[in-house]
C-alpha positions, 0 to 999 in steps of 0.5 A: 525547500523549507517545511511550511507551517502546515507541514510542521503541524501535520507532522507533529499531529500525525507523525509523518509528513503529508506526502508520506501520509498520502503514500501510506493511504494509497498503499492501504487502498491498493492492498485492499483492492488486491484482495479482489480480482482486478489486474495489478495495473488497474489497481495502480491506476485506481489508487493514484499510482503513476504506473504499475512499477510505482505501485510495485516500489511502494509495496516493496518499501511499505509491505516488504513484498511485491503486489502479487505476493501480497495478493497470494498471501491475502488469499491464504486461509487458515484452513489451508495452512495445516494449523490445528490439523 
């Protein structure tokens, strides 16, 4: 399939195509919601992922870890790390 005029101009302006931009936006939204207490499956549904496995794949690809690991890392506080002690 050939890129459309809109695809070409979108990519030139933002550095990624529309589908990749949507993927990044979903990931960013989900990463914020994972700082809360909602179940991972609920976060996946609220952010437009097809299912929890889809969310997990994108987290591994874009974040380098699983959603659960992301959640645990986001809850780590500087005070808990022993830095400066």
